[in-house]
A tleap script that builds the chain and sets N, CA, C and O, in Angstrom:
source leaprc.protein.ff14SB
mol = sequence {
  NMET PRO ASP THR ILE GLN ARG PRO GLU ASN
  VAL TYR ALA ARG TYR HIE ALA HIE LEU TYR
  PHE GLY PRO ASP THR VAL GLU GLN ALA ARG
  ALA LEU ALA THR ARG ALA GLY GLU LEU PHE
  HIE VAL GLY VAL GLY ARG VAL HIE GLU ARG
  GLU VAL GLY PRO HIE PRO ARG TRP SER CYS
  GLN LEU SER PHE ASP SER ALA GLU PHE GLU
  ARG ILE ILE PRO TRP LEU GLU SER GLU ARG
  LYS GLY LEU ASP VAL PHE VAL HIE GLY VAL
  THR GLY ASP ASP LEU ALA ASP HIE THR THR
  HIE ALA SER TRP LEU GLY GLU PRO ALA GLU
  LEU LYS LEU GLU MET PHE ARG CARG
}
set mol.1.N position { -29.412 -4.028 37.264 }
set mol.1.CA position { -29.196 -2.806 37.402 }
set mol.1.C position { -27.994 -2.510 37.779 }
set mol.1.O position { -27.430 -2.869 38.813 }
set mol.2.N position { -27.347 -1.435 36.404 }
set mol.2.CA position { -26.222 -1.614 35.900 }
set mol.2.C position { -25.098 -1.760 37.036 }
set mol.2.O position { -25.326 -1.624 38.238 }
set mol.3.N position { -23.666 -2.102 36.389 }
set mol.3.CA position { -22.158 -1.931 37.506 }
set mol.3.C position { -21.726 -1.178 38.314 }
set mol.3.O position { -21.063 -1.355 39.336 }
set mol.4.N position { -22.292 0.067 37.623 }
set mol.4.CA position { -21.630 1.780 38.041 }
set mol.4.C position { -22.506 2.178 38.593 }
set mol.4.O position { -23.630 1.830 38.231 }
set mol.5.N position { -22.315 3.179 39.831 }
set mol.5.CA position { -23.882 4.251 39.815 }
set mol.5.C position { -23.614 5.221 39.457 }
set mol.5.O position { -22.497 5.709 39.623 }
set mol.6.N position { -24.870 5.964 38.668 }
set mol.6.CA position { -24.140 7.271 37.659 }
set mol.6.C position { -24.082 8.233 38.535 }
set mol.6.O position { -25.190 8.177 39.068 }
set mol.7.N position { -23.378 9.257 39.130 }
set mol.7.CA position { -23.993 9.946 40.097 }
set mol.7.C position { -24.345 11.258 39.136 }
set mol.7.O position { -24.187 11.284 37.916 }
set mol.8.N position { -24.897 12.424 40.021 }
set mol.8.CA position { -25.754 13.486 39.547 }
set mol.8.C position { -25.343 14.124 38.739 }
set mol.8.O position { -24.507 14.781 39.359 }
set mol.9.N position { -25.297 14.513 37.531 }
set mol.9.CA position { -24.597 15.872 36.192 }
set mol.9.C position { -25.380 16.406 36.080 }
set mol.9.O position { -26.475 15.845 36.030 }
set mol.10.N position { -25.271 17.851 35.971 }
set mol.10.CA position { -26.247 18.755 35.722 }
set mol.10.C position { -26.379 19.081 33.813 }
set mol.10.O position { -25.608 19.462 32.932 }
set mol.11.N position { -27.716 18.692 33.899 }
set mol.11.CA position { -27.845 18.546 32.629 }
set mol.11.C position { -29.026 18.665 31.709 }
set mol.11.O position { -29.156 18.665 30.485 }
set mol.12.N position { -30.053 18.794 33.003 }
set mol.12.CA position { -31.505 19.265 33.068 }
set mol.12.C position { -31.929 20.433 33.203 }
set mol.12.O position { -31.343 20.962 34.148 }
set mol.13.N position { -32.794 21.230 32.640 }
set mol.13.CA position { -33.567 21.797 33.162 }
set mol.13.C position { -33.768 22.258 34.555 }
set mol.13.O position { -33.271 23.092 35.313 }
set mol.14.N position { -35.081 21.006 34.583 }
set mol.14.CA position { -35.472 20.853 35.927 }
set mol.14.C position { -35.144 19.317 36.658 }
set mol.14.O position { -34.858 18.362 35.935 }
set mol.15.N position { -35.223 19.154 38.398 }
set mol.15.CA position { -34.677 18.027 38.831 }
set mol.15.C position { -36.096 17.365 40.225 }
set mol.15.O position { -37.065 17.788 40.856 }
set mol.16.N position { -35.350 16.213 40.041 }
set mol.16.CA position { -36.301 16.296 41.291 }
set mol.16.C position { -36.083 15.051 42.200 }
set mol.16.O position { -36.774 14.049 42.012 }
set mol.17.N position { -34.676 15.105 43.660 }
set mol.17.CA position { -34.202 14.621 44.241 }
set mol.17.C position { -35.107 13.193 45.135 }
set mol.17.O position { -35.458 13.701 46.200 }
set mol.18.N position { -35.450 12.129 45.121 }
set mol.18.CA position { -36.121 11.537 45.959 }
set mol.18.C position { -35.478 10.895 46.915 }
set mol.18.O position { -34.756 9.923 46.693 }
set mol.19.N position { -35.720 11.460 48.220 }
set mol.19.CA position { -35.190 10.594 49.671 }
set mol.19.C position { -35.672 10.302 50.280 }
set mol.19.O position { -36.412 10.906 51.056 }
set mol.20.N position { -35.244 8.293 50.086 }
set mol.20.CA position { -35.519 7.049 50.858 }
set mol.20.C position { -35.072 6.798 51.793 }
set mol.20.O position { -33.920 6.709 52.218 }
set mol.21.N position { -36.722 6.572 52.441 }
set mol.21.CA position { -36.270 6.453 54.123 }
set mol.21.C position { -37.813 5.259 54.579 }
set mol.21.O position { -38.974 5.653 54.471 }
set mol.22.N position { -37.502 4.084 54.982 }
set mol.22.CA position { -38.314 4.227 55.942 }
set mol.22.C position { -38.772 4.265 57.511 }
set mol.22.O position { -38.205 5.165 58.131 }
set mol.23.N position { -39.478 3.650 58.111 }
set mol.23.CA position { -39.873 3.543 59.615 }
set mol.23.C position { -39.044 3.478 60.017 }
set mol.23.O position { -39.175 2.333 60.451 }
set mol.24.N position { -37.392 3.980 60.547 }
set mol.24.CA position { -36.583 3.819 61.546 }
set mol.24.C position { -35.495 5.111 61.080 }
set mol.24.O position { -34.555 5.444 61.801 }
set mol.25.N position { -35.858 5.893 59.495 }
set mol.25.CA position { -35.788 6.989 59.431 }
set mol.25.C position { -36.193 7.954 59.106 }
set mol.25.O position { -35.515 8.615 58.319 }
set mol.26.N position { -37.114 8.319 59.434 }
set mol.26.CA position { -38.686 8.999 58.308 }
set mol.26.C position { -38.769 10.074 59.606 }
set mol.26.O position { -39.706 10.868 59.531 }
set mol.27.N position { -37.777 10.204 60.945 }
set mol.27.CA position { -37.665 11.466 61.258 }
set mol.27.C position { -35.856 12.046 60.298 }
set mol.27.O position { -35.665 13.141 59.769 }
set mol.28.N position { -35.121 11.189 60.360 }
set mol.28.CA position { -34.156 11.692 59.645 }
set mol.28.C position { -34.802 12.690 58.276 }
set mol.28.O position { -34.569 13.898 58.247 }
set mol.29.N position { -35.617 12.009 57.197 }
set mol.29.CA position { -35.775 12.334 56.409 }
set mol.29.C position { -36.711 13.320 56.202 }
set mol.29.O position { -36.932 14.021 55.214 }
set mol.30.N position { -37.330 13.256 57.503 }
set mol.30.CA position { -38.558 14.495 57.785 }
set mol.30.C position { -37.382 16.295 58.028 }
set mol.30.O position { -37.953 17.385 58.004 }
set mol.31.N position { -36.465 16.232 58.147 }
set mol.31.CA position { -35.532 17.049 58.985 }
set mol.31.C position { -34.396 17.252 57.586 }
set mol.31.O position { -34.058 18.411 57.345 }
set mol.32.N position { -34.018 16.502 56.991 }
set mol.32.CA position { -33.664 17.093 55.749 }
set mol.32.C position { -33.865 17.849 55.434 }
set mol.32.O position { -33.335 18.958 55.513 }
set mol.33.N position { -35.569 17.114 54.493 }
set mol.33.CA position { -36.386 17.735 53.927 }
set mol.33.C position { -36.533 18.773 54.303 }
set mol.33.O position { -36.912 19.525 53.405 }
set mol.34.N position { -36.417 19.240 55.259 }
set mol.34.CA position { -37.660 20.664 55.692 }
set mol.34.C position { -36.428 21.313 55.868 }
set mol.34.O position { -36.300 22.307 55.152 }
set mol.35.N position { -35.676 21.105 56.453 }
set mol.35.CA position { -33.347 21.933 55.908 }
set mol.35.C position { -33.373 21.909 54.814 }
set mol.35.O position { -33.393 23.111 54.550 }
set mol.36.N position { -33.399 21.119 53.411 }
set mol.36.CA position { -33.823 21.586 51.925 }
set mol.36.C position { -34.198 22.615 51.640 }
set mol.36.O position { -33.634 23.351 50.831 }
set mol.37.N position { -35.371 22.910 52.334 }
set mol.37.CA position { -36.593 23.932 52.442 }
set mol.37.C position { -36.332 25.282 52.804 }
set mol.37.O position { -36.902 26.207 52.225 }
set mol.38.N position { -35.415 25.484 53.827 }
set mol.38.CA position { -35.202 25.974 54.028 }
set mol.38.C position { -33.415 26.963 54.145 }
set mol.38.O position { -32.985 27.838 54.897 }
set mol.39.N position { -32.864 26.226 52.994 }
set mol.39.CA position { -31.568 26.923 52.612 }
set mol.39.C position { -31.772 26.754 51.167 }
set mol.39.O position { -30.933 27.380 50.520 }
set mol.40.N position { -32.588 26.131 50.488 }
set mol.40.CA position { -32.730 25.808 48.742 }
set mol.40.C position { -33.475 26.444 47.799 }
set mol.40.O position { -34.587 25.939 47.645 }
set mol.41.N position { -33.249 27.311 47.172 }
set mol.41.CA position { -35.442 27.224 46.404 }
set mol.41.C position { -35.103 26.080 45.967 }
set mol.41.O position { -34.091 25.928 45.283 }
set mol.42.N position { -36.185 24.769 46.418 }
set mol.42.CA position { -36.747 24.064 46.270 }
set mol.42.C position { -37.987 23.429 46.917 }
set mol.42.O position { -38.308 23.521 48.102 }
set mol.43.N position { -38.581 22.819 46.015 }
set mol.43.CA position { -39.879 22.588 46.461 }
set mol.43.C position { -39.872 20.576 47.211 }
set mol.43.O position { -39.573 19.521 46.650 }
set mol.44.N position { -40.412 20.916 48.828 }
set mol.44.CA position { -40.833 19.859 49.059 }
set mol.44.C position { -41.964 19.176 49.807 }
set mol.44.O position { -42.564 19.197 50.882 }
set mol.45.N position { -41.924 18.626 48.763 }
set mol.45.CA position { -43.153 17.205 48.374 }
set mol.45.C position { -43.224 16.877 50.181 }
set mol.45.O position { -42.664 17.246 51.214 }
set mol.46.N position { -44.231 16.003 49.761 }
set mol.46.CA position { -44.929 15.557 51.070 }
set mol.46.C position { -43.680 14.262 51.565 }
set mol.46.O position { -42.740 13.815 50.907 }
set mol.47.N position { -44.166 13.902 53.053 }
set mol.47.CA position { -42.850 12.808 53.234 }
set mol.47.C position { -44.067 11.705 53.031 }
set mol.47.O position { -45.017 12.146 53.677 }
set mol.48.N position { -44.398 10.583 52.467 }
set mol.48.CA position { -44.846 9.622 52.025 }
set mol.48.C position { -43.948 8.358 52.561 }
set mol.48.O position { -42.786 8.104 52.242 }
set mol.49.N position { -45.132 7.350 53.813 }
set mol.49.CA position { -44.874 6.848 54.796 }
set mol.49.C position { -45.816 5.753 54.356 }
set mol.49.O position { -46.870 5.481 54.930 }
set mol.50.N position { -45.181 4.951 52.929 }
set mol.50.CA position { -45.488 4.247 51.837 }
set mol.50.C position { -45.335 4.319 51.144 }
set mol.50.O position { -45.498 5.473 50.748 }
set mol.51.N position { -44.858 3.333 50.100 }
set mol.51.CA position { -44.542 3.278 48.617 }
set mol.51.C position { -46.091 4.283 47.551 }
set mol.51.O position { -47.306 4.285 47.748 }
set mol.52.N position { -45.216 5.003 46.460 }
set mol.52.CA position { -46.132 5.695 45.660 }
set mol.52.C position { -45.067 5.490 44.652 }
set mol.52.O position { -43.865 5.243 44.752 }
set mol.53.N position { -45.970 5.689 43.523 }
set mol.53.CA position { -45.499 5.343 42.170 }
set mol.53.C position { -44.515 4.959 42.069 }
set mol.53.O position { -43.993 4.352 43.004 }
set mol.54.N position { -43.966 5.134 41.055 }
set mol.54.CA position { -42.655 4.060 41.033 }
set mol.54.C position { -41.184 3.704 42.429 }
set mol.54.O position { -40.093 3.162 42.610 }
set mol.55.N position { -42.178 4.439 43.009 }
set mol.55.CA position { -40.679 4.396 44.469 }
set mol.55.C position { -40.653 2.955 45.267 }
set mol.55.O position { -41.466 2.779 46.174 }
set mol.56.N position { -39.937 2.178 45.002 }
set mol.56.CA position { -40.413 1.107 46.349 }
set mol.56.C position { -39.742 0.858 47.544 }
set mol.56.O position { -39.313 -0.196 48.016 }
set mol.57.N position { -39.716 2.420 48.104 }
set mol.57.CA position { -39.398 2.638 49.267 }
set mol.57.C position { -40.143 4.056 49.946 }
set mol.57.O position { -40.236 5.091 49.287 }
set mol.58.N position { -40.726 3.918 51.560 }
set mol.58.CA position { -41.019 5.092 51.148 }
set mol.58.C position { -39.968 6.244 51.049 }
set mol.58.O position { -38.912 6.322 51.677 }
set mol.59.N position { -40.564 7.282 49.964 }
set mol.59.CA position { -40.231 9.033 50.171 }
set mol.59.C position { -40.308 10.227 50.087 }
set mol.59.O position { -41.396 10.537 50.573 }
set mol.60.N position { -39.803 11.066 49.764 }
set mol.60.CA position { -39.938 12.808 49.766 }
set mol.60.C position { -39.158 13.158 48.852 }
set mol.60.O position { -37.957 12.930 48.709 }
set mol.61.N position { -40.330 14.079 47.835 }
set mol.61.CA position { -39.714 14.247 46.815 }
set mol.61.C position { -39.382 15.661 46.776 }
set mol.61.O position { -40.305 16.397 47.125 }
set mol.62.N position { -38.359 16.192 46.457 }
set mol.62.CA position { -37.251 17.968 46.340 }
set mol.62.C position { -37.440 17.711 44.681 }
set mol.62.O position { -37.163 16.709 44.022 }
set mol.63.N position { -38.085 19.151 44.213 }
set mol.63.CA position { -37.724 19.499 43.163 }
set mol.63.C position { -37.223 20.622 43.018 }
set mol.63.O position { -37.625 21.520 43.757 }
set mol.64.N position { -36.216 20.899 42.042 }
set mol.64.CA position { -35.177 22.365 41.646 }
set mol.64.C position { -34.921 22.284 40.220 }
set mol.64.O position { -35.096 21.470 39.314 }
set mol.65.N position { -34.488 23.326 40.358 }
set mol.65.CA position { -33.977 23.717 38.865 }
set mol.65.C position { -32.404 23.526 38.922 }
set mol.65.O position { -31.649 23.458 39.892 }
set mol.66.N position { -32.138 23.457 37.422 }
set mol.66.CA position { -30.034 23.405 37.209 }
set mol.66.C position { -29.729 24.667 38.010 }
set mol.66.O position { -28.892 24.486 38.894 }
set mol.67.N position { -30.293 26.104 37.888 }
set mol.67.CA position { -29.590 26.700 39.036 }
set mol.67.C position { -28.795 26.401 40.526 }
set mol.67.O position { -27.922 26.983 41.170 }
set mol.68.N position { -29.687 25.030 40.715 }
set mol.68.CA position { -29.446 25.468 42.276 }
set mol.68.C position { -28.714 23.845 42.488 }
set mol.68.O position { -28.223 23.432 43.539 }
set mol.69.N position { -28.833 22.890 40.820 }
set mol.69.CA position { -28.427 21.699 41.038 }
set mol.69.C position { -26.986 21.751 41.665 }
set mol.69.O position { -26.605 20.850 42.412 }
set mol.70.N position { -26.002 23.091 41.266 }
set mol.70.CA position { -24.840 22.828 41.841 }
set mol.70.C position { -24.690 23.020 43.089 }
set mol.70.O position { -23.605 22.650 43.538 }
set mol.71.N position { -26.002 23.844 44.379 }
set mol.71.CA position { -25.474 23.305 45.828 }
set mol.71.C position { -26.067 22.685 46.330 }
set mol.71.O position { -25.635 22.442 47.457 }
set mol.72.N position { -27.151 22.119 46.033 }
set mol.72.CA position { -28.254 21.391 46.715 }
set mol.72.C position { -27.897 20.089 46.425 }
set mol.72.O position { -28.514 19.213 47.031 }
set mol.73.N position { -26.760 19.649 45.380 }
set mol.73.CA position { -26.780 17.796 44.861 }
set mol.73.C position { -25.233 17.710 46.223 }
set mol.73.O position { -25.319 16.736 46.971 }
set mol.74.N position { -24.190 18.498 46.427 }
set mol.74.CA position { -23.698 18.020 46.955 }
set mol.74.C position { -23.825 18.615 48.640 }
set mol.74.O position { -23.088 18.155 49.512 }
set mol.75.N position { -24.370 19.180 48.794 }
set mol.75.CA position { -25.647 19.638 50.210 }
set mol.75.C position { -25.756 17.935 50.673 }
set mol.75.O position { -25.164 17.183 51.448 }
set mol.76.N position { -27.041 17.838 49.562 }
set mol.76.CA position { -27.299 16.358 49.750 }
set mol.76.C position { -26.375 15.220 50.464 }
set mol.76.O position { -26.524 14.586 51.509 }
set mol.77.N position { -25.105 15.226 49.216 }
set mol.77.CA position { -24.513 13.986 49.796 }
set mol.77.C position { -24.298 13.805 50.970 }
set mol.77.O position { -24.589 12.809 51.634 }
set mol.78.N position { -23.392 15.453 51.546 }
set mol.78.CA position { -23.011 15.400 52.740 }
set mol.78.C position { -23.807 15.206 53.720 }
set mol.78.O position { -23.297 15.015 54.824 }
set mol.79.N position { -25.107 15.202 53.600 }
set mol.79.CA position { -26.028 15.463 55.028 }
set mol.79.C position { -26.808 14.720 54.816 }
set mol.79.O position { -27.852 14.987 55.411 }
set mol.80.N position { -26.866 13.501 53.991 }
set mol.80.CA position { -27.950 12.100 53.916 }
set mol.80.C position { -27.763 11.682 54.973 }
set mol.80.O position { -28.713 11.317 55.665 }
set mol.81.N position { -26.017 11.586 55.569 }
set mol.81.CA position { -26.060 10.614 56.594 }
set mol.81.C position { -26.968 9.209 56.165 }
set mol.81.O position { -28.028 9.077 56.776 }
set mol.82.N position { -26.653 8.272 55.263 }
set mol.82.CA position { -26.942 6.822 54.944 }
set mol.82.C position { -28.443 6.944 54.271 }
set mol.82.O position { -29.001 5.847 54.248 }
set mol.83.N position { -29.274 8.082 53.685 }
set mol.83.CA position { -29.777 7.386 53.387 }
set mol.83.C position { -29.675 7.441 51.557 }
set mol.83.O position { -28.535 7.591 51.119 }
set mol.84.N position { -30.451 7.364 50.858 }
set mol.84.CA position { -30.609 6.945 49.450 }
set mol.84.C position { -31.126 8.029 48.875 }
set mol.84.O position { -32.195 8.452 49.317 }
set mol.85.N position { -30.509 8.675 47.822 }
set mol.85.CA position { -31.216 9.814 47.031 }
set mol.85.C position { -30.952 8.795 46.256 }
set mol.85.O position { -30.102 7.906 46.212 }
set mol.86.N position { -32.050 9.183 45.538 }
set mol.86.CA position { -32.764 9.230 43.927 }
set mol.86.C position { -33.138 10.640 43.136 }
set mol.86.O position { -34.033 11.425 43.451 }
set mol.87.N position { -32.012 10.774 41.781 }
set mol.87.CA position { -32.200 11.968 41.179 }
set mol.87.C position { -32.316 11.739 40.319 }
set mol.87.O position { -31.755 10.807 39.744 }
set mol.88.N position { -33.440 12.830 39.668 }
set mol.88.CA position { -33.775 12.431 38.243 }
set mol.88.C position { -34.122 13.310 37.376 }
set mol.88.O position { -35.114 13.973 37.681 }
set mol.89.N position { -33.351 13.654 35.846 }
set mol.89.CA position { -34.020 14.709 35.235 }
set mol.89.C position { -35.606 15.069 35.416 }
set mol.89.O position { -36.296 14.109 35.761 }
set mol.90.N position { -36.301 16.348 35.227 }
set mol.90.CA position { -37.600 16.396 34.748 }
set mol.90.C position { -37.633 16.963 33.207 }
set mol.90.O position { -36.980 17.990 33.026 }
set mol.91.N position { -38.220 16.489 32.243 }
set mol.91.CA position { -38.221 15.927 30.724 }
set mol.91.C position { -39.685 16.463 29.974 }
set mol.91.O position { -39.792 17.270 29.051 }
set mol.92.N position { -40.658 15.795 30.634 }
set mol.92.CA position { -41.643 15.265 29.881 }
set mol.92.C position { -41.697 13.549 30.091 }
set mol.92.O position { -42.630 13.076 30.741 }
set mol.93.N position { -40.823 12.807 29.604 }
set mol.93.CA position { -40.575 11.251 29.531 }
set mol.93.C position { -40.043 10.821 30.521 }
set mol.93.O position { -38.900 10.953 30.960 }
set mol.94.N position { -41.378 10.007 31.061 }
set mol.94.CA position { -41.355 9.680 32.553 }
set mol.94.C position { -40.885 8.537 32.586 }
set mol.94.O position { -40.734 8.050 33.707 }
set mol.95.N position { -40.506 7.745 31.421 }
set mol.95.CA position { -39.747 6.093 31.543 }
set mol.95.C position { -38.180 7.019 31.261 }
set mol.95.O position { -37.174 6.666 31.877 }
set mol.96.N position { -38.149 7.788 30.624 }
set mol.96.CA position { -36.468 8.229 30.914 }
set mol.96.C position { -36.289 8.429 31.951 }
set mol.96.O position { -35.668 7.924 32.886 }
set mol.97.N position { -36.992 9.375 31.734 }
set mol.97.CA position { -36.730 10.371 33.898 }
set mol.97.C position { -36.077 9.492 34.946 }
set mol.97.O position { -35.188 9.710 35.769 }
set mol.98.N position { -37.190 7.867 34.490 }
set mol.98.CA position { -36.931 7.342 36.029 }
set mol.98.C position { -35.740 6.072 35.224 }
set mol.98.O position { -35.694 4.933 35.688 }
set mol.99.N position { -34.864 6.479 34.022 }
set mol.99.CA position { -34.426 5.787 34.070 }
set mol.99.C position { -32.583 6.007 33.061 }
set mol.99.O position { -31.500 5.945 33.643 }
set mol.100.N position { -32.733 6.218 31.739 }
set mol.100.CA position { -31.451 7.164 30.951 }
set mol.100.C position { -31.370 8.581 32.150 }
set mol.100.O position { -30.363 9.273 32.301 }
set mol.101.N position { -32.193 8.697 32.621 }
set mol.101.CA position { -31.866 10.626 33.277 }
set mol.101.C position { -31.637 10.778 34.649 }
set mol.101.O position { -31.697 11.821 35.301 }
set mol.102.N position { -31.229 9.055 35.232 }
set mol.102.CA position { -31.954 9.362 36.615 }
set mol.102.C position { -30.600 8.810 37.353 }
set mol.102.O position { -29.982 7.844 36.906 }
set mol.103.N position { -30.185 9.554 38.583 }
set mol.103.CA position { -28.788 9.082 39.320 }
set mol.103.C position { -28.845 8.589 40.134 }
set mol.103.O position { -29.969 8.099 40.025 }
set mol.104.N position { -28.348 8.157 41.318 }
set mol.104.CA position { -27.646 7.973 42.580 }
set mol.104.C position { -26.788 8.605 44.044 }
set mol.104.O position { -25.603 8.527 44.369 }
set mol.105.N position { -27.813 9.154 44.620 }
set mol.105.CA position { -27.030 9.407 46.224 }
set mol.105.C position { -26.792 8.502 46.521 }
set mol.105.O position { -27.690 7.908 45.924 }
set mol.106.N position { -25.878 7.201 47.379 }
set mol.106.CA position { -26.456 5.624 47.756 }
set mol.106.C position { -26.677 4.950 46.981 }
set mol.106.O position { -26.702 5.271 45.793 }
set mol.107.N position { -26.898 3.839 47.413 }
set mol.107.CA position { -27.352 2.620 47.173 }
set mol.107.C position { -28.752 2.530 46.008 }
set mol.107.O position { -29.911 2.690 46.389 }
set mol.108.N position { -28.386 2.257 44.613 }
set mol.108.CA position { -29.703 2.125 43.963 }
set mol.108.C position { -30.289 1.413 43.956 }
set mol.108.O position { -29.884 0.254 43.862 }
set mol.109.N position { -31.813 1.795 44.071 }
set mol.109.CA position { -32.789 0.924 44.451 }
set mol.109.C position { -33.619 0.314 43.069 }
set mol.109.O position { -33.978 1.186 42.277 }
set mol.110.N position { -33.805 -0.477 42.873 }
set mol.110.CA position { -35.122 -0.925 41.149 }
set mol.110.C position { -36.186 -0.243 41.906 }
set mol.110.O position { -36.428 0.015 43.085 }
set mol.111.N position { -36.986 0.035 40.189 }
set mol.111.CA position { -37.999 1.089 40.807 }
set mol.111.C position { -38.904 0.114 40.108 }
set mol.111.O position { -38.429 -0.935 39.672 }
set mol.112.N position { -40.460 0.461 39.947 }
set mol.112.CA position { -41.529 0.072 39.876 }
set mol.112.C position { -41.338 0.506 38.138 }
set mol.112.O position { -40.779 1.602 38.158 }
set mol.113.N position { -41.451 0.309 37.449 }
set mol.113.CA position { -41.085 0.920 36.260 }
set mol.113.C position { -42.425 0.747 35.203 }
set mol.113.O position { -42.637 1.459 34.222 }
set mol.114.N position { -43.186 -0.289 35.629 }
set mol.114.CA position { -44.711 -1.112 34.843 }
set mol.114.C position { -45.263 0.567 34.676 }
set mol.114.O position { -45.081 1.007 33.540 }
set mol.115.N position { -45.613 1.097 35.213 }
set mol.115.CA position { -46.668 1.799 35.527 }
set mol.115.C position { -46.540 2.993 34.129 }
set mol.115.O position { -47.519 3.535 33.617 }
set mol.116.N position { -45.240 3.190 33.749 }
set mol.116.CA position { -43.889 3.943 32.624 }
set mol.116.C position { -44.662 2.967 31.173 }
set mol.116.O position { -45.470 3.385 30.345 }
set mol.117.N position { -44.305 2.162 31.242 }
set mol.117.CA position { -44.460 1.411 29.760 }
set mol.117.C position { -46.177 0.820 29.620 }
set mol.117.O position { -46.240 -0.409 29.642 }
set mol.118.N position { -47.207 1.368 29.516 }
set mol.118.CA position { -48.730 1.006 29.473 }
set mol.118.C position { -48.296 2.009 27.821 }
set mol.118.O position { -49.174 2.237 26.989 }
savepdb mol mol.pdb
quit
């Protein structure tokens, strides 16, 4: 883990934001994702009550583009209420997207990157 947390910057055409939560915060995350879908032009993915892909915690994916970035990132920062949010560009290079193109709202988590290093 880097010593400093990289903050989200609007430098890619498309993005994913993954809300991280657990059993005690699943309803909070579900409400946040639903509200994001109502307020912004974002795709709201399934609320996974298990670890999926490279994510070390339960998660829900929000998909959006650079036009929506400047609206949704500050909103997520103010409304996440303790939830950690992993934000990354979507460039077609999964390993880079989840490392070099990655940033956080909240505390970073160690991703399971082995799946991208085949």
